[in-house]
Structures are given as C-alpha cells and as structure tokens.
PDB file of N, H, CA, C and O in Angstrom:
ATOM      1  N   UNK A   1      11.675  61.571 -32.652  1.00  0.00           N
ATOM      2  CA  UNK A   1      11.248  61.411 -31.272  1.00  0.00           C
ATOM      3  C   UNK A   1      12.239  60.519 -30.527  1.00  0.00           C
ATOM      4  O   UNK A   1      12.258  59.301 -30.704  1.00  0.00           O
ATOM      5  N   UNK A   2      13.029  61.127 -29.725  1.00  0.00           N
ATOM      6  H   UNK A   2      13.014  62.117 -29.581  1.00  0.00           H
ATOM      7  CA  UNK A   2      14.036  60.395 -28.961  1.00  0.00           C
ATOM      8  C   UNK A   2      13.413  59.879 -27.667  1.00  0.00           C
ATOM      9  O   UNK A   2      12.495  60.495 -27.128  1.00  0.00           O
ATOM     10  N   UNK A   3      13.904  58.771 -27.182  1.00  0.00           N
ATOM     11  H   UNK A   3      14.650  58.271 -27.620  1.00  0.00           H
ATOM     12  CA  UNK A   3      13.388  58.267 -25.895  1.00  0.00           C
ATOM     13  C   UNK A   3      13.801  59.201 -24.758  1.00  0.00           C
ATOM     14  O   UNK A   3      14.724  60.004 -24.891  1.00  0.00           O
ATOM     15  N   UNK A   4      13.091  59.072 -23.641  1.00  0.00           N
ATOM     16  H   UNK A   4      12.341  58.420 -23.533  1.00  0.00           H
ATOM     17  CA  UNK A   4      13.419  59.881 -22.458  1.00  0.00           C
ATOM     18  C   UNK A   4      14.824  59.547 -21.969  1.00  0.00           C
ATOM     19  O   UNK A   4      15.369  58.486 -22.272  1.00  0.00           O
ATOM     20  N   UNK A   5      15.392  60.469 -21.210  1.00  0.00           N
ATOM     21  H   UNK A   5      14.949  61.331 -20.964  1.00  0.00           H
ATOM     22  CA  UNK A   5      16.688  60.206 -20.579  1.00  0.00           C
ATOM     23  C   UNK A   5      16.535  59.009 -19.642  1.00  0.00           C
ATOM     24  O   UNK A   5      15.439  58.716 -19.164  1.00  0.00           O
ATOM     25  N   UNK A   6      17.621  58.340 -19.395  1.00  0.00           N
ATOM     26  H   UNK A   6      18.511  58.577 -19.784  1.00  0.00           H
ATOM     27  CA  UNK A   6      17.596  57.171 -18.511  1.00  0.00           C
ATOM     28  C   UNK A   6      17.076  57.501 -17.131  1.00  0.00           C
ATOM     29  O   UNK A   6      16.322  56.721 -16.549  1.00  0.00           O
ATOM     30  N   UNK A   7      17.470  58.658 -16.591  1.00  0.00           N
ATOM     31  H   UNK A   7      18.083  59.292 -17.064  1.00  0.00           H
ATOM     32  CA  UNK A   7      17.011  59.031 -15.245  1.00  0.00           C
ATOM     33  C   UNK A   7      15.503  59.268 -15.227  1.00  0.00           C
ATOM     34  O   UNK A   7      14.826  58.918 -14.261  1.00  0.00           O
ATOM     35  N   UNK A   8      14.977  59.869 -16.309  1.00  0.00           N
ATOM     36  H   UNK A   8      15.527  60.154 -17.094  1.00  0.00           H
ATOM     37  CA  UNK A   8      13.524  60.089 -16.377  1.00  0.00           C
ATOM     38  C   UNK A   8      12.779  58.758 -16.469  1.00  0.00           C
ATOM     39  O   UNK A   8      11.743  58.567 -15.833  1.00  0.00           O
ATOM     40  N   UNK A   9      13.318  57.855 -17.262  1.00  0.00           N
ATOM     41  H   UNK A   9      14.159  58.011 -17.779  1.00  0.00           H
ATOM     42  CA  UNK A   9      12.704  56.531 -17.409  1.00  0.00           C
ATOM     43  C   UNK A   9      12.715  55.789 -16.071  1.00  0.00           C
ATOM     44  O   UNK A   9      11.722  55.163 -15.700  1.00  0.00           O
ATOM     45  N   UNK A  10      13.832  55.857 -15.350  1.00  0.00           N
ATOM     46  H   UNK A  10      14.639  56.365 -15.651  1.00  0.00           H
ATOM     47  CA  UNK A  10      13.920  55.197 -14.041  1.00  0.00           C
ATOM     48  C   UNK A  10      12.941  55.823 -13.047  1.00  0.00           C
ATOM     49  O   UNK A  10      12.311  55.115 -12.261  1.00  0.00           O
ATOM     50  N   UNK A  11      12.815  57.153 -13.084  1.00  0.00           N
ATOM     51  H   UNK A  11      13.327  57.729 -13.722  1.00  0.00           H
ATOM     52  CA  UNK A  11      11.864  57.833 -12.195  1.00  0.00           C
ATOM     53  C   UNK A  11      10.431  57.391 -12.487  1.00  0.00           C
ATOM     54  O   UNK A  11       9.657  57.114 -11.571  1.00  0.00           O
ATOM     55  N   UNK A  12      10.086  57.329 -13.780  1.00  0.00           N
ATOM     56  H   UNK A  12      10.714  57.554 -14.524  1.00  0.00           H
ATOM     57  CA  UNK A  12       8.730  56.897 -14.162  1.00  0.00           C
ATOM     58  C   UNK A  12       8.482  55.452 -13.732  1.00  0.00           C
ATOM     59  O   UNK A  12       7.419  55.120 -13.206  1.00  0.00           O
ATOM     60  N   UNK A  13       9.470  54.609 -13.962  1.00  0.00           N
ATOM     61  H   UNK A  13      10.333  54.878 -14.389  1.00  0.00           H
ATOM     62  CA  UNK A  13       9.346  53.203 -13.580  1.00  0.00           C
ATOM     63  C   UNK A  13       9.224  53.071 -12.067  1.00  0.00           C
ATOM     64  O   UNK A  13       8.404  52.299 -11.571  1.00  0.00           O
ATOM     65  N   UNK A  14      10.033  53.821 -11.343  1.00  0.00           N
ATOM     66  H   UNK A  14      10.699  54.448 -11.747  1.00  0.00           H
ATOM     67  CA  UNK A  14       9.967  53.792  -9.879  1.00  0.00           C
ATOM     68  C   UNK A  14       8.607  54.230  -9.368  1.00  0.00           C
ATOM     69  O   UNK A  14       8.063  53.619  -8.449  1.00  0.00           O
ATOM     70  N   UNK A  15       8.051  55.287  -9.955  1.00  0.00           N
ATOM     71  H   UNK A  15       8.494  55.784 -10.701  1.00  0.00           H
ATOM     72  CA  UNK A  15       6.733  55.770  -9.536  1.00  0.00           C
ATOM     73  C   UNK A  15       5.648  54.747  -9.867  1.00  0.00           C
ATOM     74  O   UNK A  15       4.731  54.521  -9.078  1.00  0.00           O
ATOM     75  N   UNK A  16       5.764  54.133 -11.043  1.00  0.00           N
ATOM     76  H   UNK A  16       6.509  54.317 -11.684  1.00  0.00           H
ATOM     77  CA  UNK A  16       4.790  53.103 -11.426  1.00  0.00           C
ATOM     78  C   UNK A  16       4.822  51.933 -10.453  1.00  0.00           C
ATOM     79  O   UNK A  16       3.775  51.418 -10.059  1.00  0.00           O
ATOM     80  N   UNK A  17       6.020  51.515 -10.066  1.00  0.00           N
ATOM     81  H   UNK A  17       6.870  51.934 -10.385  1.00  0.00           H
ATOM     82  CA  UNK A  17       6.141  50.408  -9.117  1.00  0.00           C
ATOM     83  C   UNK A  17       5.605  50.794  -7.743  1.00  0.00           C
ATOM     84  O   UNK A  17       4.983  49.976  -7.066  1.00  0.00           O
ATOM     85  N   UNK A  18       5.844  52.035  -7.332  1.00  0.00           N
ATOM     86  H   UNK A  18       6.349  52.700  -7.883  1.00  0.00           H
ATOM     87  CA  UNK A  18       5.315  52.510  -6.051  1.00  0.00           C
ATOM     88  C   UNK A  18       3.787  52.513  -6.087  1.00  0.00           C
ATOM     89  O   UNK A  18       3.138  52.062  -5.143  1.00  0.00           O
ATOM     90  N   UNK A  19       3.216  53.024  -7.183  1.00  0.00           N
ATOM     91  H   UNK A  19       3.743  53.391  -7.949  1.00  0.00           H
ATOM     92  CA  UNK A  19       1.757  53.042  -7.321  1.00  0.00           C
ATOM     93  C   UNK A  19       1.191  51.624  -7.304  1.00  0.00           C
ATOM     94  O   UNK A  19       0.162  51.370  -6.679  1.00  0.00           O
ATOM     95  N   UNK A  20       1.863  50.709  -7.987  1.00  0.00           N
ATOM     96  H   UNK A  20       2.700  50.916  -8.495  1.00  0.00           H
ATOM     97  CA  UNK A  20       1.428  49.316  -8.013  1.00  0.00           C
ATOM     98  C   UNK A  20       1.481  48.711  -6.614  1.00  0.00           C
ATOM     99  O   UNK A  20       0.557  48.008  -6.204  1.00  0.00           O
ATOM    100  N   UNK A  21       2.552  48.980  -5.885  1.00  0.00           N
ATOM    101  H   UNK A  21       3.302  49.551  -6.217  1.00  0.00           H
ATOM    102  CA  UNK A  21       2.677  48.491  -4.509  1.00  0.00           C
ATOM    103  C   UNK A  21       1.582  49.045  -3.613  1.00  0.00           C
ATOM    104  O   UNK A  21       1.015  48.320  -2.795  1.00  0.00           O
ATOM    105  N   UNK A  22       1.281  50.337  -3.767  1.00  0.00           N
ATOM    106  H   UNK A  22       1.741  50.926  -4.432  1.00  0.00           H
ATOM    107  CA  UNK A  22       0.210  50.949  -2.979  1.00  0.00           C
ATOM    108  C   UNK A  22      -1.139  50.303  -3.298  1.00  0.00           C
ATOM    109  O   UNK A  22      -1.959  50.077  -2.408  1.00  0.00           O
ATOM    110  N   UNK A  23      -1.352  50.010  -4.579  1.00  0.00           N
ATOM    111  H   UNK A  23      -0.686  50.193  -5.302  1.00  0.00           H
ATOM    112  CA  UNK A  23      -2.598  49.364  -4.995  1.00  0.00           C
ATOM    113  C   UNK A  23      -2.730  47.978  -4.361  1.00  0.00           C
ATOM    114  O   UNK A  23      -3.809  47.603  -3.903  1.00  0.00           O
ATOM    115  N   UNK A  24      -1.649  47.231  -4.335  1.00  0.00           N
ATOM    116  H   UNK A  24      -0.772  47.535  -4.707  1.00  0.00           H
ATOM    117  CA  UNK A  24      -1.664  45.899  -3.720  1.00  0.00           C
ATOM    118  C   UNK A  24      -1.948  46.009  -2.226  1.00  0.00           C
ATOM    119  O   UNK A  24      -2.730  45.229  -1.683  1.00  0.00           O
ATOM    120  N   UNK A  25      -1.317  46.975  -1.558  1.00  0.00           N
ATOM    121  H   UNK A  25      -0.682  47.610  -1.998  1.00  0.00           H
ATOM    122  CA  UNK A  25      -1.553  47.169  -0.124  1.00  0.00           C
ATOM    123  C   UNK A  25      -3.014  47.507   0.145  1.00  0.00           C
ATOM    124  O   UNK A  25      -3.608  46.986   1.090  1.00  0.00           O
ATOM    125  N   UNK A  26      -3.600  48.379  -0.684  1.00  0.00           N
ATOM    126  H   UNK A  26      -3.118  48.802  -1.452  1.00  0.00           H
ATOM    127  CA  UNK A  26      -5.002  48.755  -0.505  1.00  0.00           C
ATOM    128  C   UNK A  26      -5.922  47.553  -0.687  1.00  0.00           C
ATOM    129  O   UNK A  26      -6.851  47.348   0.094  1.00  0.00           O
ATOM    130  N   UNK A  27      -5.660  46.769  -1.715  1.00  0.00           N
ATOM    131  H   UNK A  27      -4.906  46.936  -2.350  1.00  0.00           H
ATOM    132  CA  UNK A  27      -6.491  45.579  -1.955  1.00  0.00           C
ATOM    133  C   UNK A  27      -6.354  44.575  -0.818  1.00  0.00           C
ATOM    134  O   UNK A  27      -7.339  43.974  -0.388  1.00  0.00           O
ATOM    135  N   UNK A  28      -5.140  44.399  -0.339  1.00  0.00           N
ATOM    136  H   UNK A  28      -4.341  44.887  -0.689  1.00  0.00           H
ATOM    137  CA  UNK A  28      -4.917  43.465   0.767  1.00  0.00           C
ATOM    138  C   UNK A  28      -5.653  43.942   2.014  1.00  0.00           C
ATOM    139  O   UNK A  28      -6.264  43.136   2.717  1.00  0.00           O
ATOM    140  N   UNK A  29      -5.603  45.239   2.295  1.00  0.00           N
ATOM    141  H   UNK A  29      -5.107  45.893   1.725  1.00  0.00           H
ATOM    142  CA  UNK A  29      -6.307  45.785   3.461  1.00  0.00           C
ATOM    143  C   UNK A  29      -7.810  45.579   3.326  1.00  0.00           C
ATOM    144  O   UNK A  29      -8.480  45.236   4.300  1.00  0.00           O
ATOM    145  N   UNK A  30      -8.346  45.786   2.119  1.00  0.00           N
ATOM    146  H   UNK A  30      -7.802  46.065   1.328  1.00  0.00           H
ATOM    147  CA  UNK A  30      -9.778  45.562   1.893  1.00  0.00           C
ATOM    148  C   UNK A  30     -10.143  44.102   2.140  1.00  0.00           C
ATOM    149  O   UNK A  30     -11.158  43.817   2.775  1.00  0.00           O
ATOM    150  N   UNK A  31      -9.332  43.186   1.649  1.00  0.00           N
ATOM    151  H   UNK A  31      -8.508  43.418   1.133  1.00  0.00           H
ATOM    152  CA  UNK A  31      -9.614  41.764   1.831  1.00  0.00           C
ATOM    153  C   UNK A  31      -9.505  41.359   3.296  1.00  0.00           C
ATOM    154  O   UNK A  31     -10.286  40.536   3.775  1.00  0.00           O
ATOM    155  N   UNK A  32      -8.548  41.929   4.002  1.00  0.00           N
ATOM    156  H   UNK A  32      -7.914  42.597   3.613  1.00  0.00           H
ATOM    157  CA  UNK A  32      -8.422  41.644   5.437  1.00  0.00           C
ATOM    158  C   UNK A  32      -9.671  42.112   6.165  1.00  0.00           C
ATOM    159  O   UNK A  32     -10.180  41.411   7.039  1.00  0.00           O
ATOM    160  N   UNK A  33     -10.168  43.294   5.813  1.00  0.00           N
ATOM    161  H   UNK A  33      -9.754  43.864   5.103  1.00  0.00           H
ATOM    162  CA  UNK A  33     -11.396  43.796   6.433  1.00  0.00           C
ATOM    163  C   UNK A  33     -12.581  42.899   6.105  1.00  0.00           C
ATOM    164  O   UNK A  33     -13.409  42.625   6.973  1.00  0.00           O
ATOM    165  N   UNK A  34     -12.670  42.440   4.857  1.00  0.00           N
ATOM    166  H   UNK A  34     -11.997  42.663   4.152  1.00  0.00           H
ATOM    167  CA  UNK A  34     -13.759  41.544   4.462  1.00  0.00           C
ATOM    168  C   UNK A  34     -13.696  40.232   5.247  1.00  0.00           C
ATOM    169  O   UNK A  34     -14.718  39.739   5.725  1.00  0.00           O
ATOM    170  N   UNK A  35     -12.502  39.677   5.374  1.00  0.00           N
ATOM    171  H   UNK A  35     -11.672  40.077   4.985  1.00  0.00           H
ATOM    172  CA  UNK A  35     -12.349  38.426   6.122  1.00  0.00           C
ATOM    173  C   UNK A  35     -12.662  38.616   7.600  1.00  0.00           C
ATOM    174  O   UNK A  35     -13.256  37.741   8.230  1.00  0.00           O
ATOM    175  N   UNK A  36     -12.271  39.742   8.146  1.00  0.00           N
ATOM    176  H   UNK A  36     -11.788  40.453   7.635  1.00  0.00           H
ATOM    177  CA  UNK A  36     -12.564  40.024   9.553  1.00  0.00           C
ATOM    178  C   UNK A  36     -14.070  40.129   9.769  1.00  0.00           C
ATOM    179  O   UNK A  36     -14.603  39.617  10.753  1.00  0.00           O
ATOM    180  N   UNK A  37     -14.745  40.793   8.846  1.00  0.00           N
ATOM    181  H   UNK A  37     -14.312  41.209   8.046  1.00  0.00           H
ATOM    182  CA  UNK A  37     -16.197  40.920   8.937  1.00  0.00           C
ATOM    183  C   UNK A  37     -16.868  39.551   8.826  1.00  0.00           C
ATOM    184  O   UNK A  37     -17.799  39.251   9.574  1.00  0.00           O
ATOM    185  N   UNK A  38     -16.402  38.733   7.904  1.00  0.00           N
ATOM    186  H   UNK A  38     -15.646  38.976   7.296  1.00  0.00           H
ATOM    187  CA  UNK A  38     -16.950  37.387   7.741  1.00  0.00           C
ATOM    188  C   UNK A  38     -16.725  36.569   9.003  1.00  0.00           C
ATOM    189  O   UNK A  38     -17.621  35.850   9.446  1.00  0.00           O
ATOM    190  N   UNK A  39     -15.531  36.672   9.586  1.00  0.00           N
ATOM    191  H   UNK A  39     -14.802  37.255   9.226  1.00  0.00           H
ATOM    192  CA  UNK A  39     -15.226  35.949  10.823  1.00  0.00           C
ATOM    193  C   UNK A  39     -16.190  36.360  11.926  1.00  0.00           C
ATOM    194  O   UNK A  39     -16.705  35.511  12.653  1.00  0.00           O
ATOM    195  N   UNK A  40     -16.437  37.666  12.054  1.00  0.00           N
ATOM    196  H   UNK A  40     -16.018  38.356  11.463  1.00  0.00           H
ATOM    197  CA  UNK A  40     -17.354  38.150  13.083  1.00  0.00           C
ATOM    198  C   UNK A  40     -18.761  37.591  12.876  1.00  0.00           C
ATOM    199  O   UNK A  40     -19.429  37.212  13.838  1.00  0.00           O
ATOM    200  N   UNK A  41     -19.208  37.540  11.629  1.00  0.00           N
ATOM    201  H   UNK A  41     -18.665  37.848  10.847  1.00  0.00           H
ATOM    202  CA  UNK A  41     -20.538  37.000  11.339  1.00  0.00           C
ATOM    203  C   UNK A  41     -20.619  35.519  11.704  1.00  0.00           C
ATOM    204  O   UNK A  41     -21.605  35.075  12.293  1.00  0.00           O
ATOM    205  N   UNK A  42     -19.587  34.760  11.357  1.00  0.00           N
ATOM    206  H   UNK A  42     -18.786  35.121  10.878  1.00  0.00           H
ATOM    207  CA  UNK A  42     -19.568  33.325  11.656  1.00  0.00           C
ATOM    208  C   UNK A  42     -19.543  33.101  13.164  1.00  0.00           C
ATOM    209  O   UNK A  42     -20.283  32.264  13.681  1.00  0.00           O
ATOM    210  N   UNK A  43     -18.697  33.846  13.868  1.00  0.00           N
ATOM    211  H   UNK A  43     -18.096  34.526  13.448  1.00  0.00           H
ATOM    212  CA  UNK A  43     -18.603  33.699  15.322  1.00  0.00           C
ATOM    213  C   UNK A  43     -19.941  34.036  15.972  1.00  0.00           C
ATOM    214  O   UNK A  43     -20.396  33.312  16.857  1.00  0.00           O
ATOM    215  N   UNK A  44     -20.572  35.118  15.546  1.00  0.00           N
ATOM    216  H   UNK A  44     -20.203  35.706  14.826  1.00  0.00           H
ATOM    217  CA  UNK A  44     -21.864  35.497  16.117  1.00  0.00           C
ATOM    218  C   UNK A  44     -22.937  34.458  15.819  1.00  0.00           C
ATOM    219  O   UNK A  44     -23.784  34.176  16.667  1.00  0.00           O
ATOM    220  N   UNK A  45     -22.903  33.897  14.634  1.00  0.00           N
ATOM    221  H   UNK A  45     -22.215  34.126  13.945  1.00  0.00           H
ATOM    222  CA  UNK A  45     -23.864  32.856  14.276  1.00  0.00           C
ATOM    223  C   UNK A  45     -23.675  31.619  15.149  1.00  0.00           C
ATOM    224  O   UNK A  45     -24.647  31.052  15.647  1.00  0.00           O
ATOM    225  N   UNK A  46     -22.438  31.208  15.331  1.00  0.00           N
ATOM    226  H   UNK A  46     -21.649  31.668  14.926  1.00  0.00           H
ATOM    227  CA  UNK A  46     -22.156  30.037  16.170  1.00  0.00           C
ATOM    228  C   UNK A  46     -22.560  30.301  17.613  1.00  0.00           C
ATOM    229  O   UNK A  46     -23.143  29.434  18.263  1.00  0.00           O
ATOM    230  N   UNK A  47     -22.254  31.489  18.116  1.00  0.00           N
ATOM    231  H   UNK A  47     -21.780  32.193  17.588  1.00  0.00           H
ATOM    232  CA  UNK A  47     -22.641  31.828  19.489  1.00  0.00           C
ATOM    233  C   UNK A  47     -24.159  31.797  19.644  1.00  0.00           C
ATOM    234  O   UNK A  47     -24.671  31.328  20.661  1.00  0.00           O
ATOM    235  N   UNK A  48     -24.875  32.292  18.645  1.00  0.00           N
ATOM    236  H   UNK A  48     -24.460  32.673  17.819  1.00  0.00           H
ATOM    237  CA  UNK A  48     -26.334  32.265  18.691  1.00  0.00           C
ATOM    238  C   UNK A  48     -26.867  30.844  18.721  1.00  0.00           C
ATOM    239  O   UNK A  48     -27.778  30.531  19.487  1.00  0.00           O
ATOM    240  N   UNK A  49     -26.301  29.987  17.889  1.00  0.00           N
ATOM    241  H   UNK A  49     -25.560  30.241  17.267  1.00  0.00           H
ATOM    242  CA  UNK A  49     -26.733  28.585  17.868  1.00  0.00           C
ATOM    243  C   UNK A  49     -26.412  27.897  19.193  1.00  0.00           C
ATOM    244  O   UNK A  49     -27.212  27.106  19.691  1.00  0.00           O
ATOM    245  N   UNK A  50     -25.250  28.194  19.761  1.00  0.00           N
ATOM    246  H   UNK A  50     -24.600  28.837  19.356  1.00  0.00           H
ATOM    247  CA  UNK A  50     -24.898  27.612  21.057  1.00  0.00           C
ATOM    248  C   UNK A  50     -25.853  28.078  22.150  1.00  0.00           C
ATOM    249  O   UNK A  50     -26.232  27.294  23.020  1.00  0.00           O
ATOM    250  N   UNK A  51     -26.246  29.354  22.110  1.00  0.00           N
ATOM    251  H   UNK A  51     -25.939  29.991  21.403  1.00  0.00           H
ATOM    252  CA  UNK A  51     -27.219  29.849  23.097  1.00  0.00           C
ATOM    253  C   UNK A  51     -28.552  29.122  22.945  1.00  0.00           C
ATOM    254  O   UNK A  51     -29.198  28.781  23.936  1.00  0.00           O
ATOM    255  N   UNK A  52     -28.959  28.889  21.693  1.00  0.00           N
ATOM    256  H   UNK A  52     -28.435  29.166  20.888  1.00  0.00           H
ATOM    257  CA  UNK A  52     -30.213  28.170  21.451  1.00  0.00           C
ATOM    258  C   UNK A  52     -30.142  26.748  22.001  1.00  0.00           C
ATOM    259  O   UNK A  52     -31.074  26.287  22.660  1.00  0.00           O
ATOM    260  N   UNK A  53     -29.041  26.059  21.732  1.00  0.00           N
ATOM    261  H   UNK A  53     -28.284  26.434  21.198  1.00  0.00           H
ATOM    262  CA  UNK A  53     -28.873  24.688  22.222  1.00  0.00           C
ATOM    263  C   UNK A  53     -28.824  24.679  23.744  1.00  0.00           C
ATOM    264  O   UNK A  53     -29.419  23.812  24.384  1.00  0.00           O
ATOM    265  N   UNK A  54     -28.119  25.640  24.320  1.00  0.00           N
ATOM    266  H   UNK A  54     -27.636  26.344  23.800  1.00  0.00           H
ATOM    267  CA  UNK A  54     -28.029  25.729  25.773  1.00  0.00           C
ATOM    268  C   UNK A  54     -29.414  25.953  26.380  1.00  0.00           C
ATOM    269  O   UNK A  54     -29.748  25.364  27.408  1.00  0.00           O
ATOM    270  N   UNK A  55     -30.207  26.795  25.749  1.00  0.00           N
ATOM    271  H   UNK A  55     -29.935  27.274  24.914  1.00  0.00           H
ATOM    272  CA  UNK A  55     -31.554  27.066  26.254  1.00  0.00           C
ATOM    273  C   UNK A  55     -32.432  25.817  26.142  1.00  0.00           C
ATOM    274  O   UNK A  55     -33.178  25.493  27.067  1.00  0.00           O
ATOM    275  N   UNK A  56     -32.342  25.122  25.015  1.00  0.00           N
ATOM    276  H   UNK A  56     -31.736  25.385  24.264  1.00  0.00           H
ATOM    277  CA  UNK A  56     -33.115  23.891  24.849  1.00  0.00           C
ATOM    278  C   UNK A  56     -32.712  22.859  25.901  1.00  0.00           C
ATOM    279  O   UNK A  56     -33.572  22.203  26.489  1.00  0.00           O
ATOM    280  N   UNK A  57     -31.426  22.716  26.136  1.00  0.00           N
ATOM    281  H   UNK A  57     -30.727  23.249  25.659  1.00  0.00           H
ATOM    282  CA  UNK A  57     -30.929  21.779  27.136  1.00  0.00           C
ATOM    283  C   UNK A  57     -31.424  22.180  28.517  1.00  0.00           C
ATOM    284  O   UNK A  57     -31.857  21.335  29.300  1.00  0.00           O
ATOM    285  N   UNK A  58     -31.360  23.452  28.806  1.00  0.00           N
ATOM    286  H   UNK A  58     -31.009  24.139  28.170  1.00  0.00           H
ATOM    287  CA  UNK A  58     -31.804  23.961  30.100  1.00  0.00           C
ATOM    288  C   UNK A  58     -33.301  23.694  30.291  1.00  0.00           C
ATOM    289  O   UNK A  58     -33.732  23.305  31.377  1.00  0.00           O
ATOM    290  N   UNK A  59     -34.084  23.905  29.238  1.00  0.00           N
ATOM    291  H   UNK A  59     -33.734  24.221  28.356  1.00  0.00           H
ATOM    292  CA  UNK A  59     -35.525  23.637  29.309  1.00  0.00           C
ATOM    293  C   UNK A  59     -35.796  22.154  29.550  1.00  0.00           C
ATOM    294  O   UNK A  59     -36.685  21.802  30.326  1.00  0.00           O
ATOM    295  N   UNK A  60     -35.034  21.284  28.887  1.00  0.00           N
ATOM    296  H   UNK A  60     -34.313  21.569  28.256  1.00  0.00           H
ATOM    297  CA  UNK A  60     -35.202  19.841  29.057  1.00  0.00           C
ATOM    298  C   UNK A  60     -34.854  19.420  30.481  1.00  0.00           C
ATOM    299  O   UNK A  60     -35.551  18.594  31.070  1.00  0.00           O
ATOM    300  N   UNK A  61     -33.791  19.977  31.034  1.00  0.00           N
ATOM    301  H   UNK A  61     -33.225  20.648  30.555  1.00  0.00           H
ATOM    302  CA  UNK A  61     -33.366  19.630  32.387  1.00  0.00           C
ATOM    303  C   UNK A  61     -34.423  20.068  33.395  1.00  0.00           C
ATOM    304  O   UNK A  61     -34.663  19.362  34.374  1.00  0.00           O
ATOM    305  N   UNK A  62     -35.052  21.205  33.180  1.00  0.00           N
ATOM    306  H   UNK A  62     -34.857  21.779  32.384  1.00  0.00           H
ATOM    307  CA  UNK A  62     -36.081  21.701  34.095  1.00  0.00           C
ATOM    308  C   UNK A  62     -37.310  20.799  34.102  1.00  0.00           C
ATOM    309  O   UNK A  62     -38.004  20.703  35.114  1.00  0.00           O
ATOM    310  N   UNK A  63     -37.581  20.143  32.987  1.00  0.00           N
ATOM    311  H   UNK A  63     -37.017  20.220  32.164  1.00  0.00           H
ATOM    312  CA  UNK A  63     -38.768  19.298  32.884  1.00  0.00           C
ATOM    313  C   UNK A  63     -38.515  17.868  33.350  1.00  0.00           C
ATOM    314  O   UNK A  63     -39.420  17.034  33.302  1.00  0.00           O
ATOM    315  N   UNK A  64     -37.314  17.578  33.795  1.00  0.00           N
ATOM    316  H   UNK A  64     -36.579  18.255  33.834  1.00  0.00           H
ATOM    317  CA  UNK A  64     -36.991  16.210  34.228  1.00  0.00           C
ATOM    318  C   UNK A  64     -37.288  16.047  35.687  1.00  0.00           C
ATOM    319  O   UNK A  64     -37.084  14.967  36.242  1.00  0.00           O
TER     320      UNK A  64
END
C-alpha cells in the first residue's frame, strides 16, 4: 500500500482546511447571532425597567 501522490495529499489537506475554516465561520456566525439576541433581551429589559421607574416618578410628581 503506497501513500497517495503528493498532489492528492495536498488536495485532501487543502479541502480539510477549507472545511475546517467553513466550520469556524459557521460557529462564529452562530455565536454572533446568540450575542445579538442576548443584547436585544438585555436592552429590552433595561428599557422596561426605565419605563417602570419613569412611571413611578411621574405618579409621585402628580401626587405632590
């Protein structure tokens, strides 16, 4: 059993590296989407809390 020709080995290695690079890009894109979703949740939560505080303040001012 002889090893593959050098060109075949380089082609296989090149394809493996391309597949690995594509896998990294896909994982990075997934993580970016996850972080973006988390950011949106945090921003919405903070905005909701600010609206609550603003409403409480507004209610207090009306009763003064």
